[in-house]
C-alpha positions in Angstrom: 10.2 13.3 -14.8 7.1 10.5 -15.2 6.1 8.8 -11.8 7.2 5.0 -11.8 4.5 2.3 -11.2 3.7 1.1 -8.0 4.8 -2.5 -7.2 2.6 -4.5 -5.9 1.8 -8.8 -6.3 0.0 -10.8 -3.1 2.7 -11.4 -0.3 4.6 -8.3 -1.0 5.6 -6.0 2.0 5.4 -2.4 1.8 6.1 0.6 4.4 3.3 3.1 3.5 3.6 6.7 4.1 0.7 9.6 3.8 0.9 13.1 4.3 -1.3 15.9 4.5 -1.1 18.2 1.4 1.4 21.0 2.3 2.1 19.5 5.4 -1.1 20.3 6.9 -2.5 18.0 9.5 -4.9 14.7 8.8 -5.6 14.2 12.6 -7.1 17.3 14.9 -8.1 15.3 17.6 -9.2 11.7 18.8 -12.4 11.6 16.7 -10.2 12.0 13.9 -7.7 9.0 14.9 -11.0 6.8 15.8 -12.2 7.6 12.7 -9.1 6.1 11.1 -8.5 3.3 13.1 -12.4 2.3 12.6 -11.9 2.1 8.5 -8.1 -0.3 9.1 -10.7 -2.6 11.2 -13.0 -2.7 8.7 -10.9 -2.5 5.8 -7.8 -4.8 6.5 -9.6 -7.9 7.2 -11.7 -7.2 4.0 -8.9 -7.3 2.0 -7.2 -9.6 3.6 -4.0 -7.3 4.2 -1.7 -8.2 6.9 -0.7 -4.9 9.5 2.5 -5.4 11.0 3.2 -1.9 12.2 1.8 1.6 12.2 1.6 4.9 14.2 -0.3 8.3 13.4 1.1 11.8 13.7 -0.3 15.4 13.5 0.1 15.3 9.6 1.7 12.0 8.8 1.1 8.1 9.4 3.5 5.7 8.7 2.2 1.5 8.0 3.9 -1.5 7.1 1.2 -4.0 5.7 1.8 -6.9 3.2 -1.0 -7.2 0.7 -3.2 -10.0 0.0 -5.3 -10.7 -2.9 -6.7 -7.2 -3.1 -4.1 -4.9 -4.4 -2.8 -2.2 -1.9 -3.9 0.7 -4.4 -7.6 -0.6 -3.8 -7.2 -0.7 0.0 -5.7 2.6 0.1 -7.9 4.3 -2.4 -11.1 3.1 -0.2 -9.2 4.1 2.9 -7.9 7.9 2.4 -11.0 8.6 0.0 -13.4 7.2 2.7 -11.6 9.0 5.3 -11.1 12.2 3.5 -14.5 12.6 3.0 -15.4 11.8 6.5 -12.7 14.6 7.8 -13.9 17.5 5.5 -17.3 17.1 6.5 -16.5 16.9 10.5 -14.5 20.0 9.9 -16.5 21.9 7.7 -13.7 22.2 5.0 -13.5 21.2 1.2 -10.8 20.1 -1.0 -7.8 18.0 -1.1 -6.2 16.6 2.5 -3.6 14.2 1.6 -0.6 14.7 -1.0 -1.4 13.4 -4.6 0.2 10.0 -3.9 0.9 8.3 -0.6 4.5 6.9 -0.9 5.3 3.2 -1.2 8.2 1.0 -0.4 8.4 -2.4 -1.1 10.6 -4.4 1.4 12.9 -7.1 1.7 11.3 -9.0 4.9 14.2 -10.9 6.3 16.5 -7.5 6.6 14.1 -5.1 7.1 10.7 -6.3 9.1 12.5 -5.5 12.4 14.2 -2.6 11.6 10.7 -1.3 10.2 8.8 -1.9 13.3 10.6 -0.6 15.7 11.8 2.4 13.4 7.8 3.3 12.8 6.7 3.0 16.3 9.0 5.1 17.3 8.2 8.0 15.8 6.3 9.6 18.8 9.4 9.5 20.8 11.3 11.0 18.0 8.7 13.6 17.6 8.0 14.7 21.5 4.8 13.4 21.3 5.7 11.2 24.3 8.9 11.4 26.4 10.1 7.4 26.7 9.0 4.2 26.2 6.9 4.0 29.4 4.7 6.7 28.1 4.7 4.9 24.4 3.9 1.9 25.9 0.5 3.3 27.0 0.6 5.8 23.5 -2.8 4.3 21.7 -2.2 5.4 18.2 0.9 3.3 17.6 0.9 -0.3 17.1 3.6 -0.4 19.6 0.7 -0.4 22.5 -0.6 -3.8 21.0 2.7 -5.3 20.8 3.5 -4.7 24.5 -0.2 -5.9 25.4 -2.0 -2.6 26.4 -4.2 -1.9 23.7 -6.4 -4.6 21.9 -6.2 -4.3 17.8 -7.6 -7.4 16.3 -6.6 -6.4 12.8 -2.9 -6.1 13.6 -0.7 -9.0 13.3 0.9 -9.1 16.8 2.0 -12.6 16.8 3.7 -12.9 13.2 6.2 -10.0 14.7 6.6 -11.3 18.1 7.9 -14.7 16.5 10.7 -12.6 15.1 11.6 -12.0 18.9 11.3 -15.5 20.6 9.5 -18.7 20.8 7.4 -17.8 23.6 4.7 -14.9 24.5 6.6 -13.2 27.3 10.2 -13.7 26.1 9.8 -12.3 22.8 7.5 -9.3 24.3 10.8 -8.2 26.3 13.2 -8.9 23.5 10.8 -6.5 21.6 10.7 -3.9 24.1 14.7 -4.1 24.8 14.9 -4.2 20.3 12.6 -1.0 20.1 14.3 1.0 23.3 17.8 0.7 21.8 16.7 2.1 18.6 16.0 5.2 20.3 19.4 6.6 19.9 19.7 6.2 16.3 17.2 9.4 15.6 15.7 9.8 11.8 16.8 6.8 9.7 17.5 8.2 6.1 18.7 4.6 5.0 14.6 3.7 5.9 13.0 6.2 3.6 15.3 7.9 1.6 15.7 6.6 -2.2 17.5 4.8 -4.3 21.2 3.6 -4.3 21.7 4.5 -0.6 18.9 3.1 0.8 19.3 0.0 -1.2 22.6 -0.7 0.0 22.1 0.2 3.7 23.5 3.7 3.6 26.5 5.5 2.4 29.0 3.5 4.1 28.5 0.2 2.2 28.2 2.3 -1.5 31.4 4.1 -0.5 32.9 0.7 0.2 31.9 -1.1 -2.7 32.9 1.7 -4.8 36.6 1.4 -3.0 36.7 -1.8 -4.7 35.5 -1.2 -8.0 32.2 -2.2 -8.2 30.0 0.4 -9.7 26.9 -1.8 -10.6 24.4 -2.2 -8.2 21.0 -2.7 -8.7 18.7 0.2 -6.8 15.5 1.4 -7.5 14.0 4.4 -5.2 10.8 2.1 -4.9 12.4 -0.9 -3.1 13.8 -1.7 0.3 16.4 -4.3 -0.4 19.7 -5.8 -1.4 20.6 -5.5 -5.1 19.8 -9.3 -5.7 15.9 -8.5 -4.3 15.8 -5.8 -5.9 16.4 -7.4 -9.2 14.3 -10.2 -8.9 11.5 -7.7 -7.9 12.1 -5.5 -11.3 12.0 -8.7 -13.2 8.5 -9.7 -12.0 7.6 -6.1 -12.4 8.6 -6.5 -16.0 6.9 -9.5 -17.0 4.0 -7.5 -16.5 4.7 -4.8 -18.6 5.7 -7.1 -21.3 2.0 -8.7 -21.2 0.6 -5.2 -22.0 2.9 -4.7 -25.0 2.0 -8.1 -26.0 -1.8 -7.8 -25.9 -1.0 -4.0 -27.6 1.1 -6.1 -30.2 -2.2 -8.3 -30.9 -4.4 -5.3 -31.4 -6.0 -5.1 -28.0 -7.2 -2.0 -26.9 -10.4 -0.7 -25.2 -13.0 -1.5 -27.8 -11.3 -5.1 -28.1 -12.2 -5.7 -24.4 -15.5 -4.3 -24.7 -16.1 -6.8 -27.7 -14.7 -9.6 -25.4 -16.9 -8.9 -22.7 -19.6 -8.6 -24.9 -18.9 -11.8 -26.0 -19.2 -13.8 -22.6 -22.3 -12.0 -21.6 -23.8 -11.7 -24.6 -24.4 -8.4 -25.4 -24.6 -5.6 -27.6 -21.1 -4.2 -26.8 -22.9 -0.6 -26.9 -24.9 -1.8 -24.1 -21.8 -2.0 -21.9 -21.0 1.4 -22.0 -23.9 2.9 -21.7 -25.7 4.3 -18.0 -27.7 1.7 -16.8 -28.0 -0.5 -13.2 -29.0 -3.5 -14.6 -27.5 -6.8 -13.0 -25.9 -7.8 -16.4 -24.3 -4.5 -17.6 -23.0 -3.7 -14.2 -20.7 -7.2 -14.3 -20.0 -6.7 -17.7 -18.8 -2.7 -17.1 -17.0 -4.6 -14.2 -15.3 -7.1 -16.2 -14.6 -4.7 -18.7 -12.9 -2.2 -16.2 -10.9 -4.6 -14.5 -9.3 -6.1 -17.6 -8.7 -2.2 -19.1 -6.5 -1.1 -15.9 -4.9 -4.7 -15.3 -4.0 -5.8 -18.6 -3.6 -2.6 -20.6 -3.0 0.0 -17.6 -5.2 2.3 -18.6 -6.1 4.8 -15.7 -8.7 5.2 -13.3 -9.3 8.6 -14.6 -9.4 8.1 -18.4 -12.2 5.6 -17.5 -13.9 7.7 -15.7 -14.4 10.3 -18.7 -14.9 7.3 -21.2 -17.8 5.9 -19.0 -19.0 9.0 -17.2 -18.6 7.9 -13.7 -16.2 9.2 -11.1 -12.6 7.7 -10.5 -13.1 6.0 -7.2 -16.6 4.4 -8.8 -14.4 3.1 -11.6 -11.8 1.5 -8.8 -14.4 -0.3 -7.6 -15.8 -1.6 -10.8 -12.2 -3.0 -11.2 -12.3 -5.0 -7.6 -16.0 -6.5 -9.0 -14.6 -7.3 -12.2 -11.4 -9.3 -10.8 -14.0 -11.2 -8.5 -16.0 -11.8 -11.1 -13.0 -13.0 -13.1 -11.5 -15.2 -10.7 -14.9 -16.6 -9.6 -15.9 -17.8 -13.0 -12.4 -18.0 -14.8 -12.7 -15.8 -17.2 -9.6 -15.0 -19.8 -9.4 -12.0 -21.8 -7.1 -14.0 -24.4 -9.4 -17.8 -25.0 
């Protein structure tokens, strides 16, 4: 079965899970963990991504992010690629560190933000890394310690989360701790990490109840954590983007047509855009081409990398530059 496209847009809440390939460790020691934290502290502000919860375990990690103007895929590519290179160099290893794709679930905020913050932060307790709440308060590799003010993480949005628990910081913090402690007995929550209909409805009990009442039509999607109307609205927005791609193809827009449009903007020979070189004008033109090819036509980084004789990460950076150029200058693919 082909992989489904990721769902993303500015302001969307995502539960992110990363795992080591073949369940191998992605954190061997505290130096690894501090390296990853340093990258988060740099990349989250740069990409205007809000972080509400996070935790590191030996072979996987969880995050609760809200995307800014920079797509989640750009953040994760930079974060994971940079860390993997550093990890391999540090531990004198080669090869892939993470599973092929990080897992991303779009979440309905009102119904799930508090539950996800608690679930993510209790991972060290469930895994036996710490025995209970007292030790979790001091555990430095979970966002819980920032919420209880044991560690300062300027890139973690503590105020936003505590705002869900009370109007004053002191009361909100106490309410949060009580809420978190109440989740220990719940154990692993398949409804927060599982898939499809069961997760979208909140568990088997709700699904069975609907079926008893003869309601078989419930909108669900394994990429989304939310009620039926939330799922339906999100998928409708995604369909608009897909329809845009089909419309462009119907109008005859392919990679070559995009090259022609970019050449028109920069007053260049189309052949120069795809040729090698680091002249400033050429770099800008190639970046705009990469942005439109990926975002408008849906071409893959790997496909463009072959065409431009670049690495996929290099194409990814070009996409980001091209997006900034288009936004700053008001460039449009269709005049």
